N, C-alpha and C positions, 0 to 999 in steps of 0.2 A: 563508399557506396556499396550496397549489396546487389548482386545480380538479381534481376527480376525473374519471375518464373510464372508466366501466364499459363504455361503448360506444365504437366507434372515433371519432376526431376526423374532421373533414372531409377530412383528408389520409390517413386510415386508420391513425393511430397509436393504440396501446393503452398506457395507463399500467400498468406492472408494479409500480412502486414509486415513492415520492416522499418527500421529507424535506429535511433541512438538509445543506448542504455547506460545508466549511471548508478553507482553505488556510493553510499555515504554512511558514516556513523556519527552519532552525537555523543559527546562525553557525558558520563554520569555527573549529576550534581555534586560538586565538591571534589571531583577527581582532578588532581593537579597534573596527572600524566596518565595517558592511556597506554597500557601494556597488553591488554587483552579484552575479551568481551565483558569481564567482570567490572571494567572501568567504563563501560559503554551503557548509555541509557536506551538508545534505539538504533536500529540498523534500517536503512532506507534503500529502496530501489526506485529509480525513475525510468519510465518508458516514454519515449518521445518519437512517435511515428513520423515518417517523412511526409512532406507536403504532397497533395493539397490538404490532407487531414492532420495538420500539425497541431497537436495538443501535447500537454505535459501531464503525466499521471504520476503522482507521488504515492508510493506504497510503503507502509511499515511492514517489515518482515519479522515474523515470529521467531522466538528463540535467538534473535540477533545474529542469524546466519542463514545461508542458503542450505537446502537439503544436502546431507552428507552423501558423497559418492562412494560406492564400494567398487574398488578396482577389480575388474574381471568378473563381476557378478552380472549374470544375464537378466536378473530381475531385482534390481536394487530396491531396498526398502526405505531409503531415506525420503522423508516427506516433510513439508512445512506449509504454513499458511501465510498469506499476505493480505493486507487490508488497504484499500484505496482511501487515503485521508485527504487528498486534494487533487482536483483536475482543473486545469486552466489552459487557455490559449496564450496566456501572457507568461513568459518565463520569469518575469519579476515576481509573480506570486509564488513560484517555486523557490526562488531565492530567499524571499521573506520567510517562507515556511521552514527553510533550513537554516535561517539566520540565528544569531544570538538572541536569547530570551532573558528578560528581566522580570522578576516577580518579588512580591513581599512575602517573606517567611514569618510565621507567627513567633518562631523562637530565635531566628538568626537575622532578622531584619531584611534589608534589601540584598537580593542575590542575583547573579547573572550566570546563566548557563551558556557555555561556548557554542559557537556555530557548528553545524555539522561539517565534517571533514570528508572530502572526496577520497575514495579508496579504490575506484575502478571506473573506467570509461571504455565503451566499445560499441559494437553494432549488434543488433539482434534481428531475428526473424520469428514471426509467429506463423506456424506451419500447420496445415492439415496433413497428417501423416498416418496412413493406415486407418485405424478406427478411432483416432483421438487427435487432439491438437497438442502442439509442442512448442515451447519457447526455447529457442537456441540462440546463443550469443558467443561472440569472440571478443576478447579484450584488445584494446589499442594502447591503453595506459593502465598500469605500468607495462613495459615491454616484456618483463618477466615477473610473474606473481612472486611476492615475498612473504615475510612473516605476517604482515598486516592482512593480506588477502587470504592466507591460510587460516587465520583466525575466524574469518567470516565465510569460509568455504567458497571463495571466489576462485574459479579455475581460469586457465588461459582460454579455454572454450568449454562449453557444457550445454546440455540440453535437458529440459524438464517437461514431462507431461503436465499440462496445465488445464484446470477446470474451474468453473465459476459456481459458487454455492447458491442454491435456491434460498432466498431470504425468507421464504414462507414455510420452509420445512426445517424443523430442528435437526441438527446434525451433531451427534456426540463427539466431543473433542474439538469442535470448531468454536472459535470465539464468537461472542454475541456483539454485533455492531450496535452503535448508539441508536441508529434508526435505519430502516431498510433503504436500499438504494432507490432513487426516484426513477426507476425504469419506465419508459413509455409502454403502452399496452402491447405493442408488437414484440418487445423484448421480454416482457413478463410472460407472454404466452409461450415462449420457447422452453420454459422450465417444466410445465405440466406438474406432475407429482414427483419428479426426480429430484434427488438431493443435489446432484452435481450435473452440469452439462459442459460439453466442449465449448471452446471459444471460437466457434466458426463465424460468429458475428463480432468483430473486434470492438464495436461500439459498446459491448457489455462491460468493457474495462474502463469506460469513460466516467462512470458514475461513482461519486463518493460513497463510501461504505460498502462497495463491492468487495466480496471476499473471494480469494482464489486459493486453490490448492496447487502446490508445486510438488511433483514426484520425480525424484532423481531418475534419469533415463540414460544419458550419454555423457561421457567425459573423455576429452582429448581426441575422440574419433568422430566428432559430430558431423563434419562435412562428408566423411566417407559413409557413415551409417545412414544419413538422411539423403545423400545424393545431392546436396546443395553446396553453394559456395558463398561463404561470408567474407566478402572482400574488404578487409580492414585497411586503414591508412597508417602510414608511418608517422605517428603523432609525437609532438613535443609540447612543452608547456605553452608556447606562443600560439599553437594551433589547437589546443585542447578546447572542446566544446563547453566544458564547465566554466572556462574563462571567457570564451568568445560569445557564447549564446546565453548561458545561465548567468554570466557576469559575476561569478563569485570572486571574492578576494583571493588572488592567486600568487601571493608572495611565496617564494620557493619553500620557506620553512613551514607554511601552512598546508601545502599540498605534497609534502614529502611522501606519503603513502602512494600517491599517484605517480610519482617520479621514480622512486627507488624501491617501493614495496615495503618500506619500514615505517613504523610508527614514529611520529615526531617525539623528540626528547623534550624534557621540561624546559630546557633553555632555548628551544627552537621557537616556541609559540608564546606571544605576549600574554600576560594574565588577563582574565576576563573581568575587566573593570570598566565601568562606564565613565565617560567624560562629559563635557558640556554638549548639549544638543542631542542627547540620546544616542551617542555614538560610542562604540568601543574603541580602545586604543588601536590606532591604525585606520580609523575612519569607518569601521564596520558598524552598520546600523543595528540597533538593539530593539527588538520588539517587546513592548510592554504587555504583560498578561493582566487580565482583570483581577481585581482584589479577590483574595481567598482562593486563588488558582495557582497551582504550582505546575511545572512541566510534567510531572508524573501523573497529575490529575487532569490536566487540560484535555487529554484525549479521551477521558472517561465521562465527561459531563454532558455529552450530547443528549442522552436519554432523559436525564433530569430536566434539562432545559426544554426539551420538547414537551415534557409533561406539564411544565409550568405555562407553556403557551397553548395548552390543549383546549379544545372546544368543550362545551358544556356536557354534563352527563346526559342531558336530554338529547343532544345531537348524536352521541354515541349509541344511546338506546334506540334512536330512530334508525341509525345505520345498521344495527344488529337485529332489527325487528324481524321475527319469523325464523330466526336461526334455530336449528335442531340441536339439542344437546343429547349426550355429552360431546364436548369438543376440547381439544388441546389448544394451546396458544396458536400454533400454526393454522389450525382449522378456523379459529376465530378471525385471524388476520386475512385468510383466504376469502372467507365469507364477506368481510368488510370490503375487500377489493372488488368483489363481484357486484356489490350494491353501492358503490361509491357515488352514484348519481343521486342518491337520496338526500345528500346534504351538501352544503358549500364547503370547499376546502377539505375534502375527505382525506387527503394525504396527512394532514395534521392529526386526525383521529386515528388513522392507521398507524402512524408513528408511535402514538401513545399505546395502542393495543399491542404493538410489537414488543413492548417492554413489560407486558404482564408476566408474572411468574410462570415458568414453563411447567405446567401441571395439567391435570384433568379438571374440567369445569362442568358441573352437573346442571347448573341453572344460571339465569342472568344475575341473580344475587351474588353468585360466586365471582362473576366477572366484575361486578361493582366493587366487591371487597378487594379483588386484585388490583383494580384501578386505584383504590384508596392507598395501597402500598406504593404504587408507582408515583402518585402525586405527592 
């Protein structure tokens, strides 16, 4: 458990949220053995704040690693993004999201991608520190980071400046989400015209498609620098939260990175083959993806799916009535949000507009042409 801080720490940090943090990697399709990031399809981070707001947020981390720390640098340049792909109050949903996946390949028939492997577990704090918010964590497992953790830049303890991207403002270098987060009005209002804002309201992290920026800030001296205490527990496999709460399959060979810091060898983990009843060897559930969907494409189809469910062109025209041109995509989406009361289910229309090509639009006919490409 982490010490609470209703009052500022000696360094002026306020705790906004605290809880459990987990790191996972999923092997690349066809990878028989993971030896480094080149054999990894995705790297995940899970934030699970303590009760009474117990939720589970699953983030995909870009570049398959945390931002690189520069030892001794006062202003580290390491940065990376993360995208919320699932939020749930039920840990079973996170377990399924990280589980083995079966799909039909056009060229290789039925294929199974192995379940994500836990590579770190610990405690985190979301802090208001000076003029920004910061995410700080300390590992509980493994007791000492090894080669597996080094590959993903997971430190024994670390701190990152964290900010949330405004979904209505285009940001160079930031990935495009499939659809904008479904923020309620009071959270949308916090962005204004800014590209990034601090996470002073932790609920901003609860919404799928939320994008965050992580900027390397502290390594190994987190508690001293921030004036906080991250009180970790002496964990072992039987008390690991990935086993007790997330209920992942925790045979020792499957969680080797969590115990020793090493990647499992090929002889450690059973092959990813399905058996009767949609289960993998060892009783692991296998999630079946829809036809024509592979794991590498599954996370990229949200926009197209939204377009197919889109309202009529007449509804979008009514939503955008009176808009002044020229406008870029962000300006069109912002106008649509301001006038959402004109039509039923405006979020569907806004989701489609958010996938317009990101360019300058001189008239409504240009918007219609852009929507034709989206659809």
